[in-house]
N, C-alpha and C positions, 0 to 999 in steps of 0.2 A: 494660683496663680502657680504653684508648686505640683497641686495635683494634673493641672493643664497639661504642665511641662513633663512630667513621666508618661502619663499620658500620648505625647505626642512620642517621648524618644521610645515606646512601646511599639509605636504603631510604625516607626520610619523602621524599628529595628524589625518587626514582624518583614518589612516590607520588602527589606534588605535581604534574609533569611529566603524567601520566596523568588524572589530573582535569584538568585545563586543558588540552591538546588537543582532545578532541572539541568541547569548547563554542568554542577558537578557529574551528576548522575549519566549523562551523554559522554562526556569524556571518559570515561571508568571501563576499559577493557576485560573480557575476561580472563580469567590466566589460564590457559593451558599451552600445550608447548609441541611444535616439531624436531625431530633428530631425524639425520643428523642435516645440517644445513647446506653440511654438499655433499651430494649421494652422483654415482656413477650414471651414467646410463644402464635402465632396465633395472638398478638397484632398492633395496629395500629403503621405505623409510617409516616412523614411529609417531606417530600422535596421541597424545594424555589430555587428560583433565580430569580434577576434581572440585567436584560442585562446591562440599563442606570449605574446598579452601579457597575460594575465588574463579573458583572455575564456574559455571556451566553443568546443565543434563541438559547432552546434545539433543537435537528433535530431525537431525538431519547428517549425513554422512559427510566427511572433509571431500571440497572437490577444486577442483583445478587443473586447469588444461596439461601440467604438468605431469599428473598421473596417467597409470596405463587404465587407471580404473580406478572409481572412487575408494578414499579408505573407507569402508567399514570400523563401527566398534564394536570390536566381539570380546573385547577384555572387561570386568567390574571390579570392583573390590572395595575396601575401607574407604572412608571419606568420599562417597559419592564418586569413584574413579569411576571410570570409560578411557579405554585406551584399543589402539587397534592398531595393525602393519598391511601396509600397501606397499604397490610398487612402483616404479616412477617412469617415466615413459624414455626413449631412447634417444631424443632432439637436446642439445645441448643447451643451457637459458636461462636466464631467472625468473621464478614462474611464485604465485600469490595461491594460496591453500588457505578455503574457507569454508563454514562452515553456520549452521543458525541452533545456537541454544533453545531450550523449550520455552524459552520468554522469551524471543521473539530476537532475542538480542542475536548481532551478524560480526561473525569474528574474524580474524586472518591471521597471517604468517607466509611467511617468504622463504623456499630454499632457494637451490642451485643445482642443477644437472650440469657436471662440471664436465670440459672439454670445446672443443674448435665444434662451431657450429658449423653441418655442410653445408657447402658455394651452392646457387643456384644452378653450377653448371660442372656435372663432375670433370675432373681434367681424361684430360685421349691418353689411349695407353700407347703409350710407347712403345717398337720395337726395338728388338737388344740385337744386336750383330755381333757381341764378344762371343765369336765362336774359337772352341779351345782348339790349341794344338792336338791334333790325332796323336797317338802315341807310335811309336817306328814299331814293328813289326818283327817279334824279334827270328831269329833264323838259329835252326836247330843245331848244335854242335855235336857232333859225334867226338867221344873223347879217345884220344890216341894215348897208348904206351899207361905207363903205368902212375905219372901224377895225374893225370887227369881220370883216371878209377880208385885215387887213394891208397896207392901201393899194390893193390894187389894179394895182400897178405891172406885175407879170408875168400879168397875169389875160386870157381871151381877153377881144379884142374881138368887140363885139357881131353888128357887120357884117363883112362878107367880101372881102376885094379879089381 
C-alpha cells in the first residue's frame, strides 16, 4: 500500500511539473533594452541584447512603424552582445519595436517620439497688418556761427598767409 501511494504521488508530481513547465517557458521574455524611452523626432535610438545574460541571438533587425529604417545589429561583444543604433521618424507618438530571436522567440519594447502630433489640417496662415511707423526724414541743418561748428578754434582761416 505504501508503495502504491509513493508511485501515485510521484506520477501526480510529474504531471504537475509537465503542465507547469510550458506555461513558464512561454511567459519568459528575452532580456534586451531600447534606449532612450523618449526620443526627439528624427533622433537616435539604441538597442542591445546579450545572449549569455538572458538575451538572445537576433535573427532579424529591430523594426517599428516609428523607425525611419529598421535598426540593424552592427555591434558585437562579450557575452553574445548584439547592439545597434537607428533613427526614429518625425511623427510623435508611442510605438512598439520588435525583433525575432534565432530560436524563433519574438520580443518587443515600447518607446515614445515626443512632441505634439500633427493635426489633420494645417492652420491657415494669417496676414499681419502691423505696419511699423515710418521714421520721419531728417532735414539737413547747416551750421550757423561758432557754437554749431565747435568754436572755430581749429577751423581754417579765411585769408591766406
